[in-house]
C-alpha positions in Angstrom: -10.4 -47.7 45.4 -7.9 -48.4 48.2 -10.0 -51.3 49.5 -10.1 -52.8 46.0 -6.3 -52.4 45.6 -5.6 -53.9 49.0 -7.7 -56.9 48.1 -5.9 -57.5 44.9 -2.4 -57.1 46.7 -3.1 -59.4 49.5 -4.4 -62.1 47.1 -1.3 -61.8 44.9 1.3 -61.5 47.6 -0.3 -64.0 50.1 0.8 -62.3 53.4 0.4 -58.9 54.3 3.7 -58.8 56.3 5.9 -55.9 55.3 3.1 -54.5 53.0 2.6 -50.8 53.3 0.0 -49.0 51.0 -0.3 -45.3 51.0 -2.6 -43.0 49.2 -1.7 -39.5 48.1 -4.4 -37.2 46.8 -4.1 -34.0 44.8 -7.3 -32.6 43.4 -8.9 -35.3 41.4 -5.7 -37.5 41.1 -4.8 -40.1 43.4 -1.4 -41.8 43.6 -1.1 -45.1 45.3 2.3 -46.2 46.7 3.0 -49.8 47.7 6.0 -50.7 49.6 7.0 -54.3 49.6 10.0 -56.5 50.4 12.2 -57.2 47.3 11.3 -61.0 47.2 7.5 -59.9 46.9 7.9 -57.4 44.1 8.1 -60.1 41.5 4.7 -61.5 42.3 3.2 -58.0 41.7 5.1 -57.3 38.5 4.5 -60.6 37.0 5.9 -62.0 33.7 7.0 -59.2 31.4 5.0 -56.7 33.6 1.6 -58.1 32.7 0.3 -58.3 36.3 1.1 -54.8 37.3 -0.2 -53.5 33.9 -3.5 -55.3 34.5 -3.7 -53.8 38.0 -3.0 -50.3 36.7 -5.7 -50.7 34.0 -8.3 -51.9 36.5 -7.4 -49.0 38.9 -7.6 -46.4 36.1 -10.9 -47.6 34.9 -12.4 -47.6 38.4 -11.1 -44.2 39.0 -12.6 -42.9 35.7 -16.0 -44.2 36.6 -15.9 -41.9 39.5 -14.5 -38.9 37.5 -11.0 -39.2 38.9 -7.6 -40.3 37.9 -5.4 -42.8 39.7 -1.8 -44.2 39.4 0.0 -47.0 41.1 3.7 -47.3 42.0 5.6 -50.1 43.7 8.5 -49.2 45.9 11.1 -51.5 47.5 11.5 -51.5 51.2 
């Protein structure tokens, strides 16, 4: 899942500079935390939050196929 998420992020943001993706596991739940510079956060959120919503839906669906749960958070550097 991390590779999939990293692929999406790099294609949306463009440059991986200042990008930090961490994965925290607890049982069958995984929390991905993305740290980005402030000027890049808007690209990830999208208009009215549609982009981040789509990413979260894809991630949840992918995790569910493997019998897991996943969430995605964006943090400012």
